[in-house]
N, C-alpha and C positions, 0 to 999 in steps of 0.2 A: 504494500500499499504505499503511494507516495505522500510523503510528508510536507505539506505545502508552509511549514512554520508556523506562527505564531502572532497574531495579530493586537495591536493595545489602541485607544484612543486615550489621547493627556488632553485632562480638560485644564489642566495650569500648567505654568513653567515650574521643570523641575528644581530650578535656582529661581528664590523670590526675586525681585527686582527690588536692587539697591536703592531706587531712588524714593524720597518722599516726599507725600503728596501733601501732608498739611505738618503745619506746626505750630499746635495749639495750646496759651497760655491757661493755667486751670488750675483752680484751688480746690483739686479733687480730692484731696485729703482734709487739710485745714486752711484758714485762710493765713495761719503764719509761716507756712510752707510754701515758696515760690516754684511751683512745680510746672514743666513743660511737657506736653505728648505729644512724640513724634508719630505720624501717624502712615503706614507704611499700604502697600496693598494686601498684605495677609495679617499683619502685627501690627501692634502695639509698644511703642520703647518709653517710658517713664524718665525723667533728668529731673534734678532739683538743682536750683541756681542758687549760690551763696552770696552772701554779700559784697565782695569781689567781683560778683559778675561773669566769673568760669565757672562751667557746668560740670559737674561730675559725671562722674559716670553713668550709664544708664542704672537705675535701682534697680528697674525689673521691665520683662517683655512680656506679652500676652498675645498667644497665637489663635487665628480663627482659620475653620475648616472652608470656609468664603472668603468672596471678598470682599473689602472696605470700598464702599461707593460715595459714600459723605460723611463729613466729621464736622461737628459743632457744640458748644461749651452751652448748657442751659443755665441760666443764673435763676439763683432759688429766689423767689421774692422776699422771702425772710428767713433766710436761715438762721437767725438768732433763735426765733422760735420753734427750731425744729433739733432735738438732740439726737436724731439718727441720720443726717444727712449733713456733708460740707455743703459748702458757699454753692459749689458749684459741680453739675454732671458732665459728664461725655456723652454727647449723645450718636450714634451712629447707622448710616443705613446700610443695611449687607444685602447682597446678591443672594442672600436665600429668602428675601421678601420678609424682613425683619428690622423692626426697631429697636437699636439694643440701648438701654441706658448704663453708665457706669460710674463706678468712683472708686476710689481706694484707701486703704486702711493701712497703718503700721509705719515705722522708720526704718529698724532692722529687719522684719520680716515683712514684708509688702503681700498685700492680699488684694486680687480684685473683686468688686462685688458687682453683679452684672445681672440684669432684667432683660428679659426677650419679648416683645410684642409683636405678633404676626401681623404683618399687612396684608390686606384683602388684595387679592388678585383678581381681576376684571376681564374675562376674555373680550368682552363686550367693546372695551374701548379701543379705538381705531390707533393702528399700529403704529403708523405715521405721525405720533403728536409729539414724541421727541426721538424721531429720527435721529440717529447718531451723536446725543448729546448726553450726557453722563448725567444720571440722576441726581438731584437738585435736593437738600435740605436746607431750609433755614429758620431762624428762632429768634422771636421777637425781643426787643431789649429790655423787659420787665419779665420775660421768664414764661410768659402766661401763653404762649402759644409756640406750636411748632407747625410745619408746614414741609411735607413733602411732597415732589413731583416726580412721576415714576412711568414709563411708559407702560407696565402692567398694570398699576393701580391708579392712575388718571392723578389729582390733586387731593392728597390726605390733609386734614386739618385737623390738631388735635391741643384740648385745651389741659392744663398743668390744673392739680390740684392744689388750692389756697389752702389749706386747715394748716394746724399748726401739729397734727398728729402724721404727718405724710412717713412712708418707710417707699424702697425703690418701687415696690410693685405697685403703688398707689399712686406715683407722681403725677401720671398721665390719667386723665379723667372721663373724658369726653371725647370722641372721635366723628369725624364728615366725611363721607364721600362725595367728593364734587368733579363732576364732568366738566374738564377745561376746554374751552375755546377748542375746534380743532385748527391747531398751530403747532409750530417748532417752538418750543420752551425753550430759551437756551440762559434765563435768567429768572429765579425768583426769590424776591425782597420783601419783606415787614417794614416798614417805616416807623419811624418813631410816632406815637399819638398824639393828636395835636392839643394842646396846652388845655385849651377848653373842653376838652373829653377825653381824659386818662387811660380811661376805660375802650375804648377804639381802637380795633385792630385794622391796619391798612395795606393790605399782601398786594404787589405788582408782580404783574407777571410780562415778561419780555420776550418777544420773540418775531416767528416770522410767520405771516397767513397771506396768502396769494403771492408771493415774491415779495411783499413786502415789510418792512419793520412795523411792529404793533405795539402796544403797551394798553394792557387791562387792568382793570383796577378794581379789585373786592374790598370792601368794608362791612364790617360787623362791632355790634356790642359783645367784649366778651365776657361780661355778668349771662347773659344768655347761653343756656347749654346748648349745643351746637345740634341735636338732633332737631331743635323746636327751629332752627334756621333753615330746614331741609329745602325749602320750599322760594327762599329769597335769595340764593345765590346768582345774583344777575350783576354782572359787571358791567363796569363803564367802559368803554372800547377810546382808544387814542390813536388815530391812524399818525405815524411820524413820516415827516418832509424825507423827500428824496436824498436833501442833504446827510440826513441822518441813518442812512440806510447801514444795517449789520450782515456783515460776509458770515457766511455759514459755511464752513466745506462738514458734508455728510459723506 
């Protein structure tokens, strides 16, 4: 019998990329420790900076079986009122359709605390919405809103728990799935709320639609639970002029 050999499909690089995707200063242990997190494709490295400005060697590494697609720091609204969590959390969007919340404890022995929240996968969403564009993640300046833009899930909006008894698995309170406009989304950003309405969230989508650069604005009251806003996600569209065209290579 003739032996045709063996075949294998490699789903990721045998040697991880040495490129750093994000460098995030974050108080993920305590406010007194100047921690910096280096985000790679499949792992994190934790550094601590001292008073002389020189970085220490990596205190700890944390590896994932799937790719890290986006990373941001979540500022807790009132960290002094909560004994369970540090002032900030690390939020990751993983290729396994999961939102990962993380913090770190310890000095000599580092321990990573994680909580994964599965993201819905909606096959009915047009596949060209974010064609050739990395998954996007943004967090409001007050830490009350988290937004994820994903080709698999559309636009996902999360509100955070404002109570003082938060634990890691209770940081995210409500969520809403929003069908975004039929466009290539290049950038999402939560703007600072207006001074006259500090509880208002303003989300900006920037992208390409019908060959032109467009901007969509979403606005809602963060005190209203997200499921109650399900029928009110009607963005305001702004078409950008020819001089403001965005180039996209996909």
